[in-house]
BAVO-775803 format. One record per residue (C-alpha): x, y, z; residue in one letter. Coordinates in steps of 0.25 Angstrom, whole numbers, plus 5000, padded with zeros to 4 digits. Example, Ala and Ser with C-alpha at 12.3 -4.5 7.8 and 13.67 -1.06 7.14 Angstrom:
REM BAVO-775803
@east->5049	north->4982	up->5031	residuo->A
@east->5055	north->4996	up->5029	residuo->S
END
This chain:
REM BAVO-775803
@east->5554	north->5289	up->4807	residuo->M
@east->5555	north->5275	up->4802	residuo->P
@east->5544	north->5266	up->4808	residuo->V
@east->5542	north->5252	up->4806	residuo->E
@east->5527	north->5248	up->4804	residuo->L
@east->5522	north->5235	up->4808	residuo->D
@east->5507	north->5235	up->4803	residuo->E
@east->5504	north->5221	up->4810	residuo->E
@east->5507	north->5228	up->4823	residuo->K
@east->5496	north->5238	up->4820	residuo->L
@east->5485	north->5228	up->4819	residuo->K
@east->5475	north->5228	up->4830	residuo->L
@east->5476	north->5216	up->4838	residuo->S
@east->5470	north->5210	up->4851	residuo->E
@east->5475	north->5216	up->4864	residuo->P
@east->5486	north->5208	up->4872	residuo->N
@east->5477	north->5204	up->4883	residuo->R
@east->5488	north->5198	up->4891	residuo->E
@east->5496	north->5211	up->4891	residuo->V
@east->5484	north->5221	up->4892	residuo->L
@east->5475	north->5215	up->4902	residuo->E
@east->5484	north->5215	up->4914	residuo->P
@east->5488	north->5230	up->4910	residuo->L
@east->5473	north->5234	up->4909	residuo->F
@east->5471	north->5227	up->4923	residuo->A
@east->5482	north->5234	up->4929	residuo->E
@east->5478	north->5247	up->4924	residuo->L
@east->5463	north->5244	up->4927	residuo->E
@east->5458	north->5247	up->4913	residuo->F
@east->5445	north->5240	up->4915	residuo->R
@east->5437	north->5246	up->4904	residuo->T
@east->5448	north->5245	up->4894	residuo->L
@east->5451	north->5231	up->4898	residuo->G
@east->5437	north->5227	up->4896	residuo->K
@east->5436	north->5234	up->4883	residuo->R
@east->5449	north->5227	up->4878	residuo->V
@east->5447	north->5213	up->4884	residuo->F
@east->5432	north->5212	up->4887	residuo->G
@east->5424	north->5211	up->4899	residuo->D
@east->5432	north->5200	up->4905	residuo->D
@east->5444	north->5210	up->4908	residuo->F
@east->5447	north->5213	up->4922	residuo->S
@east->5457	north->5222	up->4929	residuo->V
@east->5460	north->5210	up->4937	residuo->L
@east->5473	north->5206	up->4932	residuo->D
@east->5478	north->5192	up->4936	residuo->T
@east->5492	north->5195	up->4931	residuo->S
@east->5494	north->5208	up->4939	residuo->K
@east->5503	north->5206	up->4952	residuo->P
@east->5499	north->5210	up->4966	residuo->N
@east->5498	north->5225	up->4969	residuo->S
@east->5510	north->5233	up->4975	residuo->A
@east->5503	north->5233	up->4988	residuo->Q
@east->5502	north->5218	up->4988	residuo->M
@east->5517	north->5217	up->4983	residuo->D
@east->5521	north->5226	up->4994	residuo->L
@east->5515	north->5217	up->5006	residuo->F
@east->5515	north->5203	up->5000	residuo->A
@east->5526	north->5193	up->5001	residuo->S
@east->5533	north->5188	up->4989	residuo->P
@east->5525	north->5175	up->4990	residuo->A
@east->5512	north->5183	up->4991	residuo->E
@east->5515	north->5192	up->4979	residuo->I
@east->5517	north->5179	up->4970	residuo->S
@east->5503	north->5176	up->4973	residuo->Q
@east->5492	north->5184	up->4965	residuo->P
@east->5483	north->5193	up->4973	residuo->A
@east->5468	north->5189	up->4974	residuo->E
@east->5464	north->5200	up->4964	residuo->I
@east->5474	north->5194	up->4954	residuo->S
@east->5469	north->5180	up->4956	residuo->S
@east->5455	north->5183	up->4951	residuo->T
@east->5451	north->5183	up->4936	residuo->T
@east->5440	north->5191	up->4930	residuo->A
@east->5428	north->5184	up->4926	residuo->A
@east->5423	north->5185	up->4911	residuo->A
@east->5417	north->5199	up->4912	residuo->G
@east->5415	north->5208	up->4925	residuo->A
@east->5404	north->5204	up->4934	residuo->N
@east->5394	north->5214	up->4938	residuo->N
@east->5380	north->5215	up->4944	residuo->I
@east->5373	north->5210	up->4932	residuo->H
@east->5380	north->5197	up->4931	residuo->N
@east->5384	north->5194	up->4946	residuo->T
@east->5374	north->5187	up->4955	residuo->P
@east->5370	north->5196	up->4967	residuo->H
@east->5360	north->5199	up->4977	residuo->E
@east->5358	north->5214	up->4980	residuo->Y
@east->5346	north->5216	up->4990	residuo->I
@east->5338	north->5229	up->4991	residuo->L
@east->5334	north->5233	up->5005	residuo->L
@east->5324	north->5244	up->5003	residuo->D
@east->5316	north->5244	up->5015	residuo->H
@east->5319	north->5246	up->5030	residuo->I
@east->5315	north->5232	up->5035	residuo->E
@east->5324	north->5225	up->5025	residuo->A
@east->5335	north->5234	up->5029	residuo->V
@east->5333	north->5231	up->5044	residuo->K
@east->5333	north->5216	up->5040	residuo->A
@east->5346	north->5218	up->5033	residuo->F
@east->5353	north->5225	up->5044	residuo->A
@east->5350	north->5213	up->5053	residuo->E
@east->5358	north->5205	up->5043	residuo->E
@east->5369	north->5215	up->5041	residuo->L
@east->5372	north->5217	up->5056	residuo->K
@east->5375	north->5202	up->5057	residuo->T
@east->5387	north->5204	up->5047	residuo->Q
@east->5401	north->5205	up->5051	residuo->T
@east->5404	north->5213	up->5038	residuo->V
@east->5397	north->5219	up->5027	residuo->F
@east->5399	north->5228	up->5015	residuo->C
@east->5391	north->5241	up->5013	residuo->F
@east->5390	north->5252	up->5003	residuo->D
@east->5382	north->5265	up->5003	residuo->T
@east->5375	north->5272	up->4991	residuo->E
@east->5374	north->5287	up->4992	residuo->A
@east->5370	north->5299	up->4984	residuo->T
@east->5385	north->5304	up->4982	residuo->G
@east->5399	north->5301	up->4984	residuo->L
@east->5401	north->5311	up->4995	residuo->E
@east->5397	north->5303	up->5008	residuo->A
@east->5395	north->5315	up->5016	residuo->L
@east->5385	north->5322	up->5007	residuo->T
@east->5379	north->5309	up->5000	residuo->A
@east->5366	north->5303	up->5005	residuo->D
@east->5365	north->5288	up->5007	residuo->I
@east->5356	north->5280	up->4996	residuo->V
@east->5358	north->5266	up->5001	residuo->G
@east->5367	north->5255	up->5007	residuo->L
@east->5372	north->5242	up->5002	residuo->S
@east->5377	north->5230	up->5010	residuo->F
@east->5384	north->5217	up->5007	residuo->C
@east->5390	north->5206	up->5015	residuo->Y
@east->5390	north->5194	up->5005	residuo->E
@east->5395	north->5194	up->4991	residuo->K
@east->5384	north->5197	up->4980	residuo->A
@east->5373	north->5200	up->4990	residuo->K
@east->5371	north->5215	up->4995	residuo->A
@east->5360	north->5224	up->5000	residuo->Y
@east->5356	north->5238	up->4997	residuo->Y
@east->5348	north->5247	up->5006	residuo->I
@east->5343	north->5260	up->5000	residuo->P
@east->5341	north->5272	up->5010	residuo->T
@east->5330	north->5282	up->5008	residuo->P
@east->5334	north->5296	up->5003	residuo->Q
@east->5330	north->5304	up->5015	residuo->D
@east->5339	north->5303	up->5027	residuo->R
@east->5329	north->5298	up->5037	residuo->S
@east->5326	north->5287	up->5028	residuo->G
@east->5340	north->5283	up->5026	residuo->A
@east->5343	north->5284	up->5040	residuo->L
@east->5332	north->5274	up->5043	residuo->E
@east->5339	north->5264	up->5035	residuo->I
@east->5353	north->5267	up->5039	residuo->L
@east->5350	north->5267	up->5054	residuo->N
@east->5346	north->5252	up->5052	residuo->I
@east->5360	north->5249	up->5047	residuo->L
@east->5367	north->5259	up->5056	residuo->K
@east->5370	north->5249	up->5067	residuo->P
@east->5377	north->5240	up->5057	residuo->I
@east->5386	north->5250	up->5051	residuo->F
@east->5390	north->5254	up->5065	residuo->E
@east->5392	north->5240	up->5070	residuo->N
@east->5408	north->5239	up->5072	residuo->E
@east->5408	north->5224	up->5072	residuo->S
@east->5403	north->5224	up->5057	residuo->I
@east->5413	north->5226	up->5046	residuo->K
@east->5409	north->5235	up->5035	residuo->K
@east->5414	north->5234	up->5021	residuo->V
@east->5413	north->5244	up->5010	residuo->G
@east->5420	north->5252	up->4998	residuo->Q
@east->5424	north->5266	up->5002	residuo->N
@east->5418	north->5265	up->5016	residuo->L
@east->5421	north->5279	up->5020	residuo->K
@east->5410	north->5284	up->5010	residuo->Y
@east->5400	north->5275	up->5016	residuo->D
@east->5404	north->5278	up->5031	residuo->I
@east->5403	north->5292	up->5028	residuo->L
@east->5389	north->5291	up->5021	residuo->L
@east->5384	north->5283	up->5032	residuo->L
@east->5389	north->5293	up->5043	residuo->S
@east->5379	north->5303	up->5037	residuo->K
@east->5368	north->5294	up->5042	residuo->Y
@east->5374	north->5292	up->5056	residuo->D
@east->5380	north->5278	up->5053	residuo->I
@east->5394	north->5277	up->5057	residuo->H
@east->5400	north->5264	up->5051	residuo->V
@east->5409	north->5257	up->5061	residuo->R
@east->5417	north->5244	up->5062	residuo->G
@east->5427	north->5238	up->5053	residuo->Q
@east->5427	north->5242	up->5038	residuo->I
@east->5432	north->5236	up->5025	residuo->F
@east->5433	north->5246	up->5013	residuo->D
@east->5436	north->5239	up->5000	residuo->T
@east->5441	north->5252	up->4994	residuo->M
@east->5452	north->5253	up->5004	residuo->L
@east->5455	north->5238	up->5005	residuo->A
@east->5458	north->5238	up->4990	residuo->H
@east->5466	north->5251	up->4992	residuo->Y
@east->5475	north->5242	up->5001	residuo->L
@east->5475	north->5230	up->4992	residuo->I
@east->5478	north->5237	up->4979	residuo->D
@east->5481	north->5252	up->4981	residuo->P
@east->5485	north->5255	up->4967	residuo->D
@east->5471	north->5252	up->4960	residuo->T
@east->5457	north->5259	up->4962	residuo->R
@east->5448	north->5255	up->4973	residuo->H
@east->5434	north->5258	up->4968	residuo->G
@east->5424	north->5247	up->4970	residuo->M
@east->5421	north->5245	up->4955	residuo->D
@east->5435	north->5243	up->4952	residuo->I
@east->5437	north->5234	up->4964	residuo->L
@east->5425	north->5226	up->4960	residuo->A
@east->5430	north->5224	up->4946	residuo->E
@east->5444	north->5220	up->4950	residuo->T
@east->5441	north->5211	up->4962	residuo->Y
@east->5428	north->5205	up->4958	residuo->L
@east->5427	north->5207	up->4943	residuo->N
@east->5414	north->5214	up->4945	residuo->Y
@east->5409	north->5227	up->4940	residuo->T
@east->5400	north->5235	up->4949	residuo->P
@east->5388	north->5243	up->4945	residuo->V
@east->5393	north->5257	up->4942	residuo->S
@east->5387	north->5269	up->4950	residuo->I
@east->5385	north->5276	up->4936	residuo->T
@east->5375	north->5265	up->4932	residuo->E
@east->5366	north->5270	up->4943	residuo->L
@east->5368	north->5285	up->4943	residuo->I
@east->5376	north->5288	up->4930	residuo->G
@east->5390	north->5294	up->4928	residuo->S
@east->5396	north->5305	up->4936	residuo->K
@east->5392	north->5319	up->4933	residuo->G
@east->5381	north->5328	up->4935	residuo->K
@east->5370	north->5318	up->4929	residuo->N
@east->5374	north->5307	up->4939	residuo->Q
@east->5363	north->5302	up->4947	residuo->G
@east->5361	north->5299	up->4961	residuo->N
@east->5360	north->5285	up->4968	residuo->M
@east->5347	north->5289	up->4975	residuo->K
@east->5340	north->5290	up->4962	residuo->D
@east->5344	north->5276	up->4957	residuo->V
@east->5335	north->5265	up->4956	residuo->D
@east->5336	north->5257	up->4969	residuo->I
@east->5338	north->5243	up->4962	residuo->D
@east->5350	north->5249	up->4955	residuo->K
@east->5356	north->5255	up->4968	residuo->I
@east->5354	north->5242	up->4975	residuo->K
@east->5362	north->5234	up->4965	residuo->E
@east->5373	north->5244	up->4964	residuo->Y
@east->5374	north->5247	up->4979	residuo->A
@east->5373	north->5232	up->4983	residuo->A
@east->5383	north->5229	up->4973	residuo->E
@east->5393	north->5239	up->4979	residuo->D
@east->5392	north->5232	up->4992	residuo->A
@east->5393	north->5218	up->4986	residuo->D
@east->5405	north->5221	up->4978	residuo->I
@east->5412	north->5228	up->4990	residuo->T
@east->5409	north->5216	up->4999	residuo->W
@east->5416	north->5207	up->4988	residuo->Q
@east->5428	north->5216	up->4987	residuo->L
@east->5429	north->5216	up->5003	residuo->Y
@east->5430	north->5201	up->5002	residuo->E
@east->5441	north->5202	up->4991	residuo->K
@east->5449	north->5212	up->4999	residuo->F
@east->5449	north->5206	up->5012	residuo->V
@east->5459	north->5195	up->5008	residuo->P
@east->5466	north->5205	up->4999	residuo->L
@east->5469	north->5214	up->5011	residuo->L
@east->5476	north->5202	up->5017	residuo->E
@east->5484	north->5198	up->5005	residuo->S
@east->5489	north->5213	up->5003	residuo->T
@east->5492	north->5214	up->5018	residuo->F
@east->5483	north->5227	up->5020	residuo->T
@east->5472	north->5221	up->5028	residuo->K
@east->5477	north->5227	up->5041	residuo->E
@east->5480	north->5240	up->5034	residuo->L
@east->5465	north->5240	up->5030	residuo->A
@east->5459	north->5236	up->5043	residuo->E
@east->5467	north->5245	up->5052	residuo->K
@east->5470	north->5257	up->5043	residuo->V
@east->5462	north->5259	up->5031	residuo->E
@east->5448	north->5254	up->5034	residuo->F
@east->5447	north->5261	up->5048	residuo->P
@east->5452	north->5274	up->5042	residuo->L
@east->5439	north->5274	up->5034	residuo->V
@east->5431	north->5278	up->5046	residuo->Y
@east->5441	north->5289	up->5049	residuo->T
@east->5441	north->5295	up->5036	residuo->L
@east->5426	north->5295	up->5035	residuo->A
@east->5425	north->5302	up->5048	residuo->Q
@east->5435	north->5312	up->5044	residuo->M
@east->5427	north->5315	up->5031	residuo->E
@east->5414	north->5316	up->5039	residuo->R
@east->5420	north->5326	up->5049	residuo->N
@east->5427	north->5334	up->5039	residuo->G
@east->5439	north->5344	up->5041	residuo->V
@east->5438	north->5356	up->5049	residuo->K
@east->5444	north->5368	up->5042	residuo->I
@east->5448	north->5381	up->5048	residuo->D
@east->5442	north->5390	up->5037	residuo->V
@east->5449	north->5403	up->5042	residuo->D
@east->5463	north->5397	up->5042	residuo->T
@east->5460	north->5391	up->5028	residuo->L
@east->5456	north->5404	up->5023	residuo->H
@east->5469	north->5411	up->5028	residuo->I
@east->5477	north->5399	up->5022	residuo->F
@east->5470	north->5402	up->5009	residuo->S
@east->5474	north->5416	up->5009	residuo->Q
@east->5488	north->5413	up->5012	residuo->S
@east->5489	north->5403	up->5000	residuo->L
@east->5483	north->5414	up->4991	residuo->Q
@east->5493	north->5424	up->4995	residuo->Q
@east->5504	north->5414	up->4993	residuo->D
@east->5499	north->5410	up->4979	residuo->I
@east->5498	north->5425	up->4975	residuo->A
@east->5512	north->5427	up->4979	residuo->E
@east->5517	north->5415	up->4971	residuo->L
@east->5509	north->5419	up->4959	residuo->E
@east->5516	north->5433	up->4959	residuo->N
@east->5530	north->5427	up->4960	residuo->R
@east->5527	north->5418	up->4948	residuo->I
@east->5522	north->5430	up->4940	residuo->Y
@east->5534	north->5437	up->4944	residuo->E
@east->5544	north->5426	up->4940	residuo->K
@east->5536	north->5423	up->4927	residuo->A
@east->5535	north->5438	up->4923	residuo->G
@east->5521	north->5437	up->4919	residuo->I
@east->5507	north->5434	up->4925	residuo->K
@east->5500	north->5421	up->4921	residuo->F
@east->5491	north->5410	up->4926	residuo->N
@east->5499	north->5402	up->4934	residuo->I
@east->5488	north->5391	up->4935	residuo->A
@east->5489	north->5389	up->4919	residuo->S
@east->5500	north->5379	up->4915	residuo->P
@east->5501	north->5385	up->4901	residuo->K
@east->5503	north->5399	up->4907	residuo->Q
@east->5512	north->5394	up->4918	residuo->L
@east->5521	north->5387	up->4907	residuo->G
@east->5521	north->5399	up->4898	residuo->G
@east->5525	north->5408	up->4909	residuo->S
@east->5536	north->5399	up->4913	residuo->A
@east->5542	north->5400	up->4898	residuo->V
END
């Protein structure tokens, strides 16, 4: 075929940042964006319009104004624990915990996060707790590995968690509520879940804390893999990590979640989802946690009868297929199924 060749167009040139950067931001190409544009790249795109959720509920005048997330520009390079001033305090003896509890119970709202030995709350053991109620300052309380020792620490904090007049903030609070319930601590009162809040603010993007920190705070948190390694059979356990490293990691979680809380409160207002969050989504966390803890009762005999009925139906269908095909073959094999159809 006749093809016109323009050799000049084949020469390697610098990428068109004006075109590519908004596209990379929209598609959340964080790693690729930094590889192409350098560390100052951010998925925060100042040219991107408000989300569909915001367009749906906002008036034309409000739509013409950029959302808070769009008005922030990324600093030169992402912030992290190494270049950001912070004060993370380790409370590793019982008298310090008691003194902190006296201060904590005077707060009207605080953020907390739990560290545990696994991702399944009902089978994991608690390793420690972190707290924050002011930006860049957080506290970490390690708990002994034995249950009686952990309970001695947790019982100091139990009245605060169960105080209905104190608002609790966290990221994916259902996990923390379930984990604490194993130690006879029943979290009560109004809650604010940053993961759920972001789902209401921007339902079309991901809601993990690391991504939220990068997007809204231009901050890259410490990765869990830095402490216990990558996922797999060789991955370590939080209880085996040096206490100073856990303190920095855990306290940072509470600090960043607190900062996200401060960002999301006005955004819930501007997206007209505050009432939905406070009356439906946040209270539902308690219900879901209770359902997960209670489990589901199953009638094993009825389930067995149903299983036998399904097996019989499947056998009859297989025989009808063989009869129509005129040959027996592996129905589960796409290749054999395609060949038989021919």
